[in-house]
PQR file with spaces between the fields and no chain letter, atoms N, CA, C, O and H, PARSE charges and radii, in Angstrom:
ATOM       1  N    MET     1       0.843   -1.184    0.000 -0.4000 1.5000
ATOM       2  CA   MET     1       0.000    0.000    0.000 -0.0000 2.0000
ATOM       3  C    MET     1       0.888    1.248    0.000  0.5500 1.7000
ATOM       4  O    MET     1       1.766    1.399    0.850 -0.5500 1.4000
ATOM       5  N    SER     2       0.647    2.126   -0.957 -0.4000 1.5000
ATOM       6  CA   SER     2       1.476    3.319   -1.068 -0.0000 2.0000
ATOM       7  C    SER     2       1.070    4.371   -0.051  0.5500 1.7000
ATOM       8  O    SER     2       0.007    4.288    0.564 -0.5500 1.4000
ATOM       9  H    SER     2      -0.066    2.003   -1.647  0.4000 1.0000
ATOM      10  N    LEU     3       1.934    5.357    0.114 -0.4000 1.5000
ATOM      11  CA   LEU     3       1.670    6.434    1.062 -0.0000 2.0000
ATOM      12  C    LEU     3       0.401    7.191    0.670  0.5500 1.7000
ATOM      13  O    LEU     3      -0.400    7.558    1.530 -0.5500 1.4000
ATOM      14  H    LEU     3       2.798    5.425   -0.385  0.4000 1.0000
ATOM      15  N    ASN     4       0.225    7.420   -0.620 -0.4000 1.5000
ATOM      16  CA   ASN     4      -0.954    8.134   -1.102 -0.0000 2.0000
ATOM      17  C    ASN     4      -2.243    7.402   -0.720  0.5500 1.7000
ATOM      18  O    ASN     4      -3.227    8.024   -0.320 -0.5500 1.4000
ATOM      19  H    ASN     4       0.876    7.122   -1.319  0.4000 1.0000
ATOM      20  N    THR     5      -2.222    6.077   -0.849 -0.4000 1.5000
ATOM      21  CA   THR     5      -3.399    5.281   -0.513 -0.0000 2.0000
ATOM      22  C    THR     5      -3.735    5.433    0.967  0.5500 1.7000
ATOM      23  O    THR     5      -4.901    5.570    1.338 -0.5500 1.4000
ATOM      24  H    THR     5      -1.422    5.572   -1.174  0.4000 1.0000
ATOM      25  N    LYS     6      -2.698    5.407    1.810 -0.4000 1.5000
ATOM      26  CA   LYS     6      -2.911    5.547    3.254 -0.0000 2.0000
ATOM      27  C    LYS     6      -3.511    6.911    3.570  0.5500 1.7000
ATOM      28  O    LYS     6      -4.415    7.019    4.398 -0.5500 1.4000
ATOM      29  H    LYS     6      -1.751    5.295    1.509  0.4000 1.0000
ATOM      30  N    ILE     7      -3.008    7.950    2.914 -0.4000 1.5000
ATOM      31  CA   ILE     7      -3.526    9.302    3.127 -0.0000 2.0000
ATOM      32  C    ILE     7      -4.981    9.382    2.674  0.5500 1.7000
ATOM      33  O    ILE     7      -5.816    9.978    3.355 -0.5500 1.4000
ATOM      34  H    ILE     7      -2.273    7.862    2.241  0.4000 1.0000
ATOM      35  N    ASP     8      -5.285    8.777    1.518 -0.4000 1.5000
ATOM      36  CA   ASP     8      -6.654    8.767    1.007 -0.0000 2.0000
ATOM      37  C    ASP     8      -7.603    8.104    1.998  0.5500 1.7000
ATOM      38  O    ASP     8      -8.697    8.611    2.249 -0.5500 1.4000
ATOM      39  H    ASP     8      -4.607    8.293    0.964  0.4000 1.0000
ATOM      40  N    ILE     9      -7.190    6.975    2.559 -0.4000 1.5000
ATOM      41  CA   ILE     9      -8.038    6.246    3.508 -0.0000 2.0000
ATOM      42  C    ILE     9      -8.266    7.079    4.772  0.5500 1.7000
ATOM      43  O    ILE     9      -9.377    7.130    5.299 -0.5500 1.4000
ATOM      44  H    ILE     9      -6.302    6.563    2.355  0.4000 1.0000
ATOM      45  N    LEU    10      -7.199    7.731    5.251 -0.4000 1.5000
ATOM      46  CA   LEU    10      -7.332    8.598    6.425 -0.0000 2.0000
ATOM      47  C    LEU    10      -8.284    9.745    6.130  0.5500 1.7000
ATOM      48  O    LEU    10      -9.135   10.083    6.952 -0.5500 1.4000
ATOM      49  H    LEU    10      -6.297    7.689    4.823  0.4000 1.0000
ATOM      50  N    PHE    11      -8.139   10.334    4.967 -0.4000 1.5000
ATOM      51  CA   PHE    11      -9.002   11.448    4.565 -0.0000 2.0000
ATOM      52  C    PHE    11     -10.450   10.992    4.495  0.5500 1.7000
ATOM      53  O    PHE    11     -11.358   11.692    4.944 -0.5500 1.4000
ATOM      54  H    PHE    11      -7.447   10.059    4.299  0.4000 1.0000
ATOM      55  N    LEU    12     -10.657    9.801    3.921 -0.4000 1.5000
ATOM      56  CA   LEU    12     -11.999    9.246    3.786 -0.0000 2.0000
ATOM      57  C    LEU    12     -12.619    8.999    5.159  0.5500 1.7000
ATOM      58  O    LEU    12     -13.784    9.323    5.388 -0.5500 1.4000
ATOM      59  H    LEU    12      -9.920    9.232    3.556  0.4000 1.0000
ATOM      60  N    LYS    13     -11.834    8.423    6.069 -0.4000 1.5000
ATOM      61  CA   LYS    13     -12.338    8.165    7.427 -0.0000 2.0000
ATOM      62  C    LYS    13     -12.723    9.468    8.114  0.5500 1.7000
ATOM      63  O    LYS    13     -13.763    9.554    8.767 -0.5500 1.4000
ATOM      64  H    LYS    13     -10.887    8.160    5.883  0.4000 1.0000
ATOM      65  N    ASN    14     -11.872   10.483    7.960 -0.4000 1.5000
ATOM      66  CA   ASN    14     -12.160   11.801    8.529 -0.0000 2.0000
ATOM      67  C    ASN    14     -13.435   12.371    7.954  0.5500 1.7000
ATOM      68  O    ASN    14     -14.295   12.863    8.684 -0.5500 1.4000
ATOM      69  H    ASN    14     -11.027   10.414    7.430  0.4000 1.0000
ATOM      70  N    TRP    15     -13.553   12.301    6.629 -0.4000 1.5000
ATOM      71  CA   TRP    15     -14.712   12.852    5.928 -0.0000 2.0000
ATOM      72  C    TRP    15     -15.984   12.163    6.393  0.5500 1.7000
ATOM      73  O    TRP    15     -16.994   12.818    6.650 -0.5500 1.4000
ATOM      74  H    TRP    15     -12.854   11.901    6.036  0.4000 1.0000
ATOM      75  N    VAL    16     -15.934   10.834    6.499 -0.4000 1.5000
ATOM      76  CA   VAL    16     -17.105   10.065    6.931 -0.0000 2.0000
ATOM      77  C    VAL    16     -17.516   10.449    8.349  0.5500 1.7000
ATOM      78  O    VAL    16     -18.703   10.630    8.623 -0.5500 1.4000
ATOM      79  H    VAL    16     -15.113   10.302    6.290  0.4000 1.0000
ATOM      80  N    SER    17     -16.548   10.573    9.245 -0.4000 1.5000
ATOM      81  CA   SER    17     -16.892   10.920   10.628 -0.0000 2.0000
ATOM      82  C    SER    17     -17.421   12.343   10.729  0.5500 1.7000
ATOM      83  O    SER    17     -18.244   12.642   11.594 -0.5500 1.4000
ATOM      84  H    SER    17     -15.585   10.426    9.023  0.4000 1.0000
ATOM      85  N    ASN    18     -16.952   13.223    9.847 -0.4000 1.5000
ATOM      86  CA   ASN    18     -17.444   14.602    9.842 -0.0000 2.0000
ATOM      87  C    ASN    18     -18.827   14.717    9.224  0.5500 1.7000
ATOM      88  O    ASN    18     -19.570   15.650    9.529 -0.5500 1.4000
ATOM      89  H    ASN    18     -16.284   12.980    9.144  0.4000 1.0000
ATOM      90  N    ASN    19     -19.175   13.780    8.361 -0.4000 1.5000
ATOM      91  CA   ASN    19     -20.433   13.892    7.617 -0.0000 2.0000
ATOM      92  C    ASN    19     -21.407   12.754    7.915  0.5500 1.7000
ATOM      93  O    ASN    19     -22.223   12.383    7.071 -0.5500 1.4000
ATOM      94  H    ASN    19     -18.571   13.022    8.112  0.4000 1.0000
ATOM      95  N    LYS    20     -21.309   12.207    9.129 -0.4000 1.5000
ATOM      96  CA   LYS    20     -22.175   11.076    9.478 -0.0000 2.0000
ATOM      97  C    LYS    20     -23.656   11.427    9.351  0.5500 1.7000
ATOM      98  O    LYS    20     -24.443   10.624    8.851 -0.5500 1.4000
ATOM      99  H    LYS    20     -20.647   12.509    9.815  0.4000 1.0000
ATOM     100  N    SER    21     -24.038   12.619    9.802 -0.4000 1.5000
ATOM     101  CA   SER    21     -25.453   13.000    9.731 -0.0000 2.0000
ATOM     102  C    SER    21     -25.894   13.154    8.287  0.5500 1.7000
ATOM     103  O    SER    21     -26.999   12.760    7.916 -0.5500 1.4000
ATOM     104  H    SER    21     -23.398   13.271   10.209  0.4000 1.0000
ATOM     105  N    LEU    22     -25.015   13.735    7.475 -0.4000 1.5000
ATOM     106  CA   LEU    22     -25.319   13.904    6.053 -0.0000 2.0000
ATOM     107  C    LEU    22     -25.491   12.552    5.383  0.5500 1.7000
ATOM     108  O    LEU    22     -26.436   12.338    4.623 -0.5500 1.4000
ATOM     109  H    LEU    22     -24.117   14.055    7.777  0.4000 1.0000
ATOM     110  N    ILE    23     -24.561   11.636    5.673 -0.4000 1.5000
ATOM     111  CA   ILE    23     -24.599   10.302    5.072 -0.0000 2.0000
ATOM     112  C    ILE    23     -25.855    9.547    5.518  0.5500 1.7000
ATOM     113  O    ILE    23     -26.509    8.897    4.702 -0.5500 1.4000
ATOM     114  H    ILE    23     -23.793   11.810    6.290  0.4000 1.0000
ATOM     115  N    SER    24     -26.191    9.630    6.799 -0.4000 1.5000
ATOM     116  CA   SER    24     -27.374    8.916    7.285 -0.0000 2.0000
ATOM     117  C    SER    24     -28.649    9.480    6.661  0.5500 1.7000
ATOM     118  O    SER    24     -29.583    8.736    6.361 -0.5500 1.4000
ATOM     119  H    SER    24     -25.660   10.158    7.462  0.4000 1.0000
ATOM     120  N    THR    25     -28.681   10.802    6.467 -0.4000 1.5000
ATOM     121  CA   THR    25     -29.834   11.422    5.805 -0.0000 2.0000
ATOM     122  C    THR    25     -29.943   10.929    4.379  0.5500 1.7000
ATOM     123  O    THR    25     -31.028   10.595    3.904 -0.5500 1.4000
ATOM     124  H    THR    25     -27.923   11.407    6.711  0.4000 1.0000
ATOM     125  N    PHE    26     -28.797   10.885    3.692 -0.4000 1.5000
ATOM     126  CA   PHE    26     -28.763   10.417    2.314 -0.0000 2.0000
ATOM     127  C    PHE    26     -29.220    8.969    2.217  0.5500 1.7000
ATOM     128  O    PHE    26     -30.004    8.613    1.337 -0.5500 1.4000
ATOM     129  H    PHE    26     -27.915   11.156    4.078  0.4000 1.0000
ATOM     130  N    LEU    27     -28.723    8.131    3.133 -0.4000 1.5000
ATOM     131  CA   LEU    27     -29.110    6.723    3.137 -0.0000 2.0000
ATOM     132  C    LEU    27     -30.599    6.569    3.412  0.5500 1.7000
ATOM     133  O    LEU    27     -31.252    5.692    2.846 -0.5500 1.4000
ATOM     134  H    LEU    27     -28.086    8.420    3.848  0.4000 1.0000
ATOM     135  N    ARG    28     -31.140    7.430    4.289 -0.4000 1.5000
ATOM     136  CA   ARG    28     -32.564    7.385    4.593 -0.0000 2.0000
ATOM     137  C    ARG    28     -33.384    7.723    3.352  0.5500 1.7000
ATOM     138  O    ARG    28     -34.414    7.102    3.086 -0.5500 1.4000
ATOM     139  H    ARG    28     -30.610    8.143    4.748  0.4000 1.0000
ATOM     140  N    LEU    29     -32.914    8.718    2.593 -0.4000 1.5000
ATOM     141  CA   LEU    29     -33.588    9.090    1.344 -0.0000 2.0000
ATOM     142  C    LEU    29     -33.548    7.945    0.351  0.5500 1.7000
ATOM     143  O    LEU    29     -34.553    7.615   -0.279 -0.5500 1.4000
ATOM     144  H    LEU    29     -32.078    9.222    2.808  0.4000 1.0000
ATOM     145  N    VAL    30     -32.372    7.341    0.220 -0.4000 1.5000
ATOM     146  CA   VAL    30     -32.209    6.224   -0.716 -0.0000 2.0000
ATOM     147  C    VAL    30     -33.137    5.074   -0.348  0.5500 1.7000
ATOM     148  O    VAL    30     -33.818    4.520   -1.211 -0.5500 1.4000
ATOM     149  H    VAL    30     -31.556    7.608    0.732  0.4000 1.0000
ATOM     150  N    SER    31     -33.164    4.720    0.923 -0.4000 1.5000
ATOM     151  CA   SER    31     -34.023    3.610    1.353 -0.0000 2.0000
ATOM     152  C    SER    31     -35.495    3.964    1.196  0.5500 1.7000
ATOM     153  O    SER    31     -36.317    3.093    0.911 -0.5500 1.4000
ATOM     154  H    SER    31     -32.611    5.171    1.624  0.4000 1.0000
ATOM     155  N    PHE    32     -35.835    5.251    1.383 -0.4000 1.5000
ATOM     156  CA   PHE    32     -37.216    5.687    1.206 -0.0000 2.0000
ATOM     157  C    PHE    32     -37.651    5.494   -0.240  0.5500 1.7000
ATOM     158  O    PHE    32     -38.728    4.960   -0.507 -0.5500 1.4000
ATOM     159  H    PHE    32     -35.168    5.958    1.615  0.4000 1.0000
ATOM     160  N    PHE    33     -36.798    5.935   -1.182 -0.4000 1.5000
ATOM     161  CA   PHE    33     -37.128    5.782   -2.593 -0.0000 2.0000
ATOM     162  C    PHE    33     -37.092    4.307   -3.007  0.5500 1.7000
ATOM     163  O    PHE    33     -37.851    3.871   -3.873 -0.5500 1.4000
ATOM     164  H    PHE    33     -35.923    6.369   -0.966  0.4000 1.0000
ATOM     165  N    TYR    34     -36.200    3.555   -2.374 -0.4000 1.5000
ATOM     166  CA   TYR    34     -36.077    2.135   -2.695 -0.0000 2.0000
ATOM     167  C    TYR    34     -37.332    1.373   -2.274  0.5500 1.7000
ATOM     168  O    TYR    34     -37.749    0.431   -2.949 -0.5500 1.4000
ATOM     169  H    TYR    34     -35.583    3.909   -1.671  0.4000 1.0000
ATOM     170  N    THR    35     -37.931    1.785   -1.156 -0.4000 1.5000
ATOM     171  CA   THR    35     -39.136    1.102   -0.676 -0.0000 2.0000
ATOM     172  C    THR    35     -40.398    1.685   -1.303  0.5500 1.7000
ATOM     173  O    THR    35     -41.483    1.126   -1.144 -0.5500 1.4000
ATOM     174  H    THR    35     -37.593    2.550   -0.609  0.4000 1.0000
ATOM     175  N    ASN    36     -40.263    2.821   -2.023 -0.4000 1.5000
ATOM     176  CA   ASN    36     -41.412    3.441   -2.691 -0.0000 2.0000
ATOM     177  C    ASN    36     -41.121    3.623   -4.183  0.5500 1.7000
ATOM     178  O    ASN    36     -40.891    4.743   -4.637 -0.5500 1.4000
ATOM     179  H    ASN    36     -39.382    3.275   -2.152  0.4000 1.0000
ATOM     180  N    PRO    37     -41.132    2.524   -4.943 -0.5600 1.5000
ATOM     181  CA   PRO    37     -40.773    2.595   -6.363  0.2800 2.0000
ATOM     182  C    PRO    37     -41.671    3.519   -7.174  0.5500 1.7000
ATOM     183  O    PRO    37     -41.228    4.085   -8.173 -0.5500 1.4000
ATOM     184  N    THR    38     -42.934    3.681   -6.757 -0.4000 1.5000
ATOM     185  CA   THR    38     -43.839    4.561   -7.504 -0.0000 2.0000
ATOM     186  C    THR    38     -43.342    6.001   -7.457  0.5500 1.7000
ATOM     187  O    THR    38     -43.396    6.715   -8.458 -0.5500 1.4000
ATOM     188  H    THR    38     -43.294    3.221   -5.945  0.4000 1.0000
ATOM     189  N    THR    39     -42.857    6.426   -6.287 -0.4000 1.5000
ATOM     190  CA   THR    39     -42.312    7.776   -6.145 -0.0000 2.0000
ATOM     191  C    THR    39     -41.119    7.943   -7.069  0.5500 1.7000
ATOM     192  O    THR    39     -40.962    8.977   -7.718 -0.5500 1.4000
ATOM     193  H    THR    39     -42.814    5.846   -5.473  0.4000 1.0000
ATOM     194  N    LEU    40     -40.282    6.918   -7.123 -0.4000 1.5000
ATOM     195  CA   LEU    40     -39.086    6.950   -7.956 -0.0000 2.0000
ATOM     196  C    LEU    40     -39.471    7.056   -9.430  0.5500 1.7000
ATOM     197  O    LEU    40     -38.860    7.814  -10.183 -0.5500 1.4000
ATOM     198  H    LEU    40     -40.410    6.078   -6.596  0.4000 1.0000
ATOM     199  N    ASN    41     -40.493    6.288   -9.839 -0.4000 1.5000
ATOM     200  CA   ASN    41     -40.944    6.325  -11.232 -0.0000 2.0000
ATOM     201  C    ASN    41     -41.470    7.701  -11.612  0.5500 1.7000
ATOM     202  O    ASN    41     -41.206    8.181  -12.714 -0.5500 1.4000
ATOM     203  H    ASN    41     -40.989    5.672   -9.227  0.4000 1.0000
ATOM     204  N    VAL    42     -42.207    8.337  -10.719 -0.4000 1.5000
ATOM     205  CA   VAL    42     -42.725    9.685  -10.968 -0.0000 2.0000
ATOM     206  C    VAL    42     -41.560   10.653  -11.163  0.5500 1.7000
ATOM     207  O    VAL    42     -41.589   11.504  -12.052 -0.5500 1.4000
ATOM     208  H    VAL    42     -42.422    7.947   -9.823  0.4000 1.0000
ATOM     209  N    ASN    43     -40.533   10.511  -10.319 -0.4000 1.5000
ATOM     210  CA   ASN    43     -39.364   11.378  -10.431 -0.0000 2.0000
ATOM     211  C    ASN    43     -38.640   11.162  -11.754  0.5500 1.7000
ATOM     212  O    ASN    43     -38.142   12.117  -12.350 -0.5500 1.4000
ATOM     213  H    ASN    43     -40.509    9.819   -9.597  0.4000 1.0000
ATOM     214  N    LYS    44     -38.577    9.920  -12.216 -0.4000 1.5000
ATOM     215  CA   LYS    44     -37.911    9.611  -13.485 -0.0000 2.0000
ATOM     216  C    LYS    44     -38.631   10.279  -14.650  0.5500 1.7000
ATOM     217  O    LYS    44     -37.995   10.707  -15.614 -0.5500 1.4000
ATOM     218  H    LYS    44     -38.982    9.144  -11.732  0.4000 1.0000
ATOM     219  N    LEU    45     -39.956   10.369  -14.562 -0.4000 1.5000
ATOM     220  CA   LEU    45     -40.742   10.987  -15.626 -0.0000 2.0000
ATOM     221  C    LEU    45     -40.610   12.500  -15.608  0.5500 1.7000
ATOM     222  O    LEU    45     -40.986   13.174  -16.567 -0.5500 1.4000
ATOM     223  H    LEU    45     -40.472   10.022  -13.779  0.4000 1.0000
ATOM     224  N    GLY    46     -40.070   13.041  -14.505 -0.4000 1.5000
ATOM     225  CA   GLY    46     -39.887   14.477  -14.397 -0.0000 2.0000
ATOM     226  C    GLY    46     -41.170   15.213  -14.086  0.5500 1.7000
ATOM     227  O    GLY    46     -41.308   16.395  -14.397 -0.5500 1.4000
ATOM     228  H    GLY    46     -39.764   12.494  -13.725  0.4000 1.0000
ATOM     229  N    VAL    47     -42.118   14.507  -13.466 -0.4000 1.5000
ATOM     230  CA   VAL    47     -43.405   15.127  -13.112 -0.0000 2.0000
ATOM     231  C    VAL    47     -43.242   15.890  -11.792  0.5500 1.7000
ATOM     232  O    VAL    47     -44.199   16.490  -11.304 -0.5500 1.4000
ATOM     233  H    VAL    47     -42.006   13.546  -13.213  0.4000 1.0000
């Protein structure tokens, strides 16, 4: 593993811990649309 890879992983871990609320909100949205395919279809049509 190169030094750059280690830095990237550290940066990613930092970013994730800083944005946990954002990520959880995003995941909640994704799961909401995943469990409501009709809503997703309406969005795809651009209605």
